[in-house]
C-alpha positions as CSV (number, residue, x, y, z in Angstrom):
1,M,36.9,23.4,0.5
2,S,34.7,24.2,-2.4
3,A,32.9,21.1,-2.0
4,L,32.2,21.6,1.9
5,A,31.1,25.4,1.3
6,S,28.5,24.1,-1.4
7,L,27.4,21.2,1.3
8,A,27.0,23.9,3.9
9,Q,25.1,26.3,1.9
10,E,22.9,23.4,0.8
11,V,22.2,22.4,4.5
12,R,21.5,25.9,5.3
13,E,19.0,26.2,2.5
14,D,17.3,22.8,3.5
15,L,16.8,24.1,7.1
16,A,15.4,27.4,5.9
17,A,12.8,25.5,3.8
18,A,11.9,23.6,6.6
19,Q,11.2,26.6,8.9
20,Q,9.4,28.5,6.0
21,R,6.9,25.6,4.9
22,D,6.3,23.8,8.3
23,P,4.4,26.2,11.0
24,A,5.6,24.0,13.7
25,A,9.3,24.5,12.8
26,R,9.1,28.4,12.9
27,S,9.9,28.7,16.5
28,V,12.5,26.0,16.5
29,G,16.3,26.5,16.0
30,W,18.3,24.9,13.4
31,A,20.5,22.7,16.0
32,E,17.3,21.6,17.4
33,M,16.0,20.7,14.0
34,L,19.1,18.9,13.1
35,L,18.8,16.9,16.3
36,T,15.3,15.9,16.0
37,Y,13.7,16.4,12.5
38,R,13.8,13.0,10.6
39,G,13.4,14.6,7.2
40,V,16.3,17.3,7.6
41,Q,18.5,14.4,9.3
42,A,17.9,12.2,6.1
43,L,18.6,14.9,3.9
44,L,21.7,16.1,5.3
45,A,23.1,12.3,5.4
46,H,22.1,12.1,1.6
47,R,23.9,15.3,0.8
48,V,27.2,13.6,2.5
49,S,26.5,10.3,1.0
50,H,25.9,11.8,-2.5
51,A,29.1,13.7,-2.5
52,L,31.0,10.6,-1.7
53,H,29.2,8.6,-4.4
54,S,30.1,11.1,-6.8
55,S,33.4,11.3,-5.9
56,G,33.8,7.3,-6.6
57,V,34.1,6.3,-3.0
58,P,32.9,2.9,-2.8
59,L,30.9,1.4,-0.1
60,L,30.9,4.2,2.3
61,P,28.1,6.0,0.6
62,R,25.6,3.0,0.7
63,V,26.4,2.4,4.5
64,I,25.6,6.0,5.3
65,S,22.4,5.5,3.2
66,F,21.5,2.1,5.0
67,M,22.4,3.6,8.7
68,T,20.2,6.9,7.7
69,T,17.0,4.4,6.7
70,A,17.4,2.6,9.8
71,V,17.5,5.9,12.0
72,T,15.2,8.0,10.2
73,G,12.9,5.7,8.0
74,V,13.8,7.8,5.1
75,E,15.5,5.8,2.2
76,I,17.6,7.8,-0.3
77,H,19.7,6.2,-2.8
78,P,23.1,7.9,-3.0
79,A,23.2,8.3,-6.6
80,A,19.7,10.1,-6.4
81,R,20.2,13.7,-7.4
82,I,18.2,16.2,-5.0
83,G,18.0,19.9,-5.5
84,R,18.3,22.9,-3.2
85,G,15.7,23.6,-0.6
86,L,14.0,20.2,-0.4
87,F,11.7,19.8,2.5
88,I,10.6,16.1,3.8
89,D,7.7,16.4,6.3
90,H,7.5,13.7,8.8
91,G,9.4,11.7,6.3
92,V,8.8,8.1,7.4
93,G,8.3,6.2,4.6
94,V,9.7,8.1,1.9
95,V,11.8,6.2,-0.7
96,I,13.7,8.0,-3.4
97,G,15.3,5.6,-5.8
98,E,18.6,5.5,-7.6
99,T,17.8,7.5,-10.9
100,A,15.6,9.9,-9.2
101,E,15.8,13.5,-9.8
102,V,14.2,16.3,-7.6
103,G,14.3,19.7,-8.6
104,D,14.5,23.1,-6.3
105,D,12.0,24.0,-3.4
106,V,10.2,20.6,-3.6
107,T,8.1,19.6,-0.5
108,I,7.6,15.8,-0.1
109,Y,5.3,14.3,2.7
110,Q,5.7,10.8,4.7
111,G,5.1,7.7,2.7
112,V,6.1,9.0,-0.8
113,T,7.6,6.6,-3.3
114,L,9.7,7.6,-6.3
115,G,10.1,4.2,-7.6
116,G,11.2,2.4,-10.7
117,T,9.8,0.2,-12.9
118,G,11.3,-3.0,-14.7
119,F,14.6,-4.5,-14.2
120,A,16.8,-2.8,-16.6
121,R,19.6,-0.4,-15.9
122,G,19.4,3.1,-16.9
123,K,16.8,6.0,-16.3
124,R,14.0,4.2,-14.4
125,H,12.7,6.7,-11.7
126,P,10.8,9.9,-11.9
127,T,12.4,13.6,-12.5
128,V,10.4,15.9,-10.3
129,G,10.5,19.5,-11.3
130,D,11.0,22.6,-9.1
131,E,8.6,23.9,-6.5
132,V,6.4,20.3,-6.7
133,M,4.3,19.4,-3.6
134,I,3.9,15.7,-3.4
135,G,1.1,14.3,-0.8
136,A,1.4,12.0,1.9
137,G,1.5,8.3,0.3
138,A,1.4,9.0,-3.3
139,A,3.6,6.9,-5.5
140,L,5.5,8.0,-8.6
141,L,6.5,5.2,-10.5
142,G,8.8,5.1,-13.8
143,P,11.0,7.7,-15.7
144,I,8.1,10.1,-15.8
145,V,8.4,13.8,-15.5
146,I,6.6,15.7,-13.0
147,G,6.1,19.4,-14.4
148,E,6.9,22.5,-12.3
149,R,4.8,23.6,-9.7
150,S,2.4,20.8,-9.8
151,K,0.9,19.3,-6.7
152,I,0.3,15.4,-6.5
153,G,-2.7,14.4,-4.1
154,A,-2.0,12.2,-1.2
155,N,-2.2,8.4,-2.3
156,S,-2.2,9.0,-5.8
157,V,-0.5,6.6,-8.1
158,V,1.2,8.6,-11.0
159,I,2.6,6.5,-14.0
160,H,2.3,9.2,-16.8
161,D,3.9,12.5,-17.2
162,V,2.6,15.5,-15.7
163,P,2.3,19.0,-17.3
164,A,3.5,22.0,-15.2
165,N,1.1,23.6,-13.1
166,S,-1.3,20.8,-12.7
167,T,-3.1,19.2,-9.9
168,V,-3.1,15.1,-10.2
169,V,-5.3,12.9,-7.9
170,G,-6.7,9.2,-8.1
171,N,-5.5,5.9,-8.7
172,P,-4.1,5.9,-11.8
173,G,-3.6,9.5,-11.3
174,H,-5.3,11.9,-13.6
175,P,-5.0,15.6,-13.9
176,V,-8.1,17.7,-12.3
177,R,-6.3,21.0,-13.0
178,V,-4.0,22.4,-15.3
179,D,-2.9,26.1,-15.1
180,G,-5.7,26.6,-12.8
181,K,-8.4,25.3,-15.3
182,K,-10.0,21.9,-15.4
183,P,-8.7,20.0,-18.4
184,D,-10.8,18.8,-21.5
185,G,-11.5,15.1,-22.4
186,P,-13.0,12.2,-20.3
187,D,-9.7,11.5,-18.7
188,A,-10.0,14.6,-16.3
189,D,-13.1,13.1,-14.5
190,W,-11.3,10.3,-12.8
191,V,-14.6,9.8,-10.7
192,H,-16.8,8.9,-13.5
193,L,-14.5,6.4,-15.3
194,P,-16.3,3.7,-17.1
195,D,-17.1,0.4,-14.5
196,P,-17.6,-2.8,-16.7
197,V,-18.7,-4.5,-13.5
198,A,-21.6,-2.4,-12.9
199,D,-22.4,-2.0,-16.6
200,A,-22.8,-5.9,-16.7
201,I,-24.9,-6.2,-13.6
202,S,-27.2,-3.6,-14.7
203,G,-27.7,-5.5,-18.3
204,L,-28.5,-8.7,-16.2
205,A,-31.1,-6.8,-14.2
206,N,-32.6,-5.4,-17.0
207,R,-32.8,-8.5,-18.8
208,L,-34.2,-10.3,-15.9
209,N,-36.8,-7.6,-15.7
210,E,-37.8,-8.2,-19.5
211,L,-38.1,-11.9,-18.8
212,E,-40.3,-11.8,-16.0
213,E,-42.6,-9.3,-18.0
214,L,-42.7,-11.9,-20.9
215,V,-43.5,-14.9,-18.3
216,A,-46.1,-12.9,-16.6
217,E,-47.8,-12.0,-20.3
218,Q,-47.9,-16.2,-20.9
219,T,-48.9,-17.2,-17.5
220,G,-51.0,-14.5,-16.2
221,R,-48.9,-14.3,-13.0
222,K,-47.0,-11.4,-12.0
223,P,-43.5,-11.6,-10.1
224,T,-43.8,-11.7,-6.4
225,A,-40.5,-9.7,-6.0
226,E,-39.8,-6.4,-7.5
227,V,-36.8,-6.1,-9.9
228,R,-35.5,-2.3,-9.8
229,R,-33.6,-1.4,-13.0
230,L,-30.1,-0.1,-12.2
231,E,-29.3,3.4,-13.4
232,R,-26.1,5.3,-13.3
233,R,-26.2,8.0,-11.1
234,G,-23.8,11.2,-11.3
235,G,-21.4,11.8,-8.7
236,P,-19.6,15.0,-7.4
237,D,-17.5,16.9,-9.7
238,S,-13.8,15.6,-9.0
239,A,-12.4,18.6,-10.2
240,G,-14.1,20.8,-7.3
241,G,-15.5,24.0,-7.6
């Protein structure tokens, strides 16, 4: 009975989280959400499959997970540990691996992957702290730790630990805000990372220009086409204003 009461409490918190964080759900009753919201359905099914898995029940947890994926498009391994008040918005394409851990009051948008790296057993999926927001299409890979109250930008690929209260964007993901401030160091500016291909082309163009000037001095003939020097131009500040 205590397990059922705990499960019911978790479901109530999940429904309340969906209403709180989704403006479209604020005028919708809980019954309608249970019948029509993919993220809510997937989370409810996971609560059941995880309880069965934790109790040592064979096969059935995996069957529930499989059927839930087929119906909702959300795949959560029965062994994954999910905290209270998780909100999965839209849901389609979300994948949460076996050893993933998700804290309380986390928000996950469609297409997010909490994936593993390597083929060894043991901890190989991310640990996500409380009150983290993960944007659509983001991939968090490996046994990394995402600090509490951090924000992961849409389509970011995160392969390193993220400090608490950070904003991460890019591929690979780089913090552009930590505790509301721009971090120091070259890694903070992910837009202006070194570009070896552009550097090589620039060097060739500059060398060609020098060679044409030498030929013009020897022959007295000027080149018929202009070769412009390639110069690096500064882009917008990736960290914003």
